C-alpha positions, 0 to 999 in steps of 0.5 A: 520234710522236717518241721521247722524248729522253735529257733527257726520260727523265732528267726523267721519272725525276727526277719519279718519284724525288721522287714515290715518296719523298713517297708511299712512307711513306704507301703502306707504312703503309697496306699494312701496316695493311690486310694484317695486318687482312685476315689477322687478320679474314678468314683463319687466318693470324693467327699471321703478324701475331703473329710480326710484332708479336713481332719488332717488341717484340723489335727495338723498341730498335734505332732507339735503338741505331744502327739498321740502315743498308744501303749498297745502299739509300743508294746506289740510283740512284734517289736520284741522280735525286732529288738531280738533280731540284732539284738539291741541292748540298752545300757545305763551308766547313771541314774536319771531322776523323773523330777526333771525333764531331759534332752538326749542326744543319740549318736550316731544316726546310721542309715535308718536309726535301728537302735534309736527306734527299738529303744525309744519308740517301743517299750520292748527293749526294757526302757521303762524298767531302766529308766522308771518314771521317764517318758521318751519322746523320739523327735523326727522329721515333720514330713512323717506327719504330712500323710494321713494314716502314716502320721497316726502310725508314727505318733502312736509310737510316741514320736513327735515333730523335731521342730522348735515349737514341738520341743518348747511344748514338750519341755514346758507343758508336759510336766517333768520326767520327759526325755526328748530324743534327738538324733543330732547327726540326721540324714547328713550323717548317712554318708559316714555310716560304714562298718567300723566308722566313728565319724559324727556330724556334730561340729555345727549342730548347736541347736539342741544345746541352745534349746537345752540352755533356753529351758535349763534342762540337762543334756544326756549323751548316748552312743550306739555301738554297732549302729554303723555296722548294720549295712555296707555302703558302696563308695563312688569315685570322688569327683565322679558323675555319681558322687557329684550327683549325691552331693547335688541332691544333698545340697538341694534336699539335705539328704545324702543318697547312699548305695547301701545294702545288707542281707536278704531273707536268709543269713548269707544272701544279699539284700536291703535288710540290716545284718544281724549284728549286736548294737548296744546303746550306752546312755551317759550321765546327764550334763546340767546346764543353766537356764538362759532364755537368750543365750549368746553364741559364745555361750552356746559354743561353750556348752557345745564344747563341754557336751562334746567332751562328755560324749568323748568320755563316754565313747572312750570309756566303753569302746574297748568293750564293743570291739573298737581299738583303743586308738580309734578316736571319735571323729567330729565333723 
């Protein structure tokens, strides 16, 4: 049998990098739960679990206090293979001064926000060279910080809680040059994650604008062209049993369960890995906002409209470069 070529080995490493990323959180959660249950129920080592829970209680606020990023984790060579799999690219349209703080709103969420993770939770896609002096803090669900070990893994990437307290701390106690990355559409946007889709859940998402006004920091629009092309999704009959169940789950836990699929370990197979399709995240011009400690709803709505206009302009200026028709508009729901 012929030996695998360097290209084959690199492809295999890229597939492994994406595969382990997709399953790492699930594996860590299951391992932590079952190991601690075993220690408590079947062994005399229950104090180990007690110590872990004590530490968790003591360290509970850390994800809202800047987290605990580790450069060695953010620079893993595995993340370079992850970014090369698609590949992921980051495009800057304007210089960003490290003398200010920023809130960057990234669109769309897609199903698993691969581009957002690759660019802002690792240092292997070129962020530090493209935006020198800027420290990115990707903000994510607080649930990721509830499980021991998983929280350490997530925080090591520079991630913090997306809570109000976390954003207040990062914008007031960490100096300047901080960029808070918020995927505004969240999990509610998963239902619109279809190849070719340009639908964003943004119409009633104004919290990030209010936060930017309260701290007087600029908002930066960013659009990931190709993020919604990474998976296919089966759409069930509207009003049918499965569709009603999906909507019920969304009402209960604000998560829309999707029947998505992609490729397997080989290029032409079926599976749950994303398709190897290029994704380019275009970072727009900062939109300066005044500092208003208690902005009225009318003021928030005014700057929310200005932000949407800036996002539309960014999208329209670059869509043709990434295979999107000139007639296809950005849809805001």
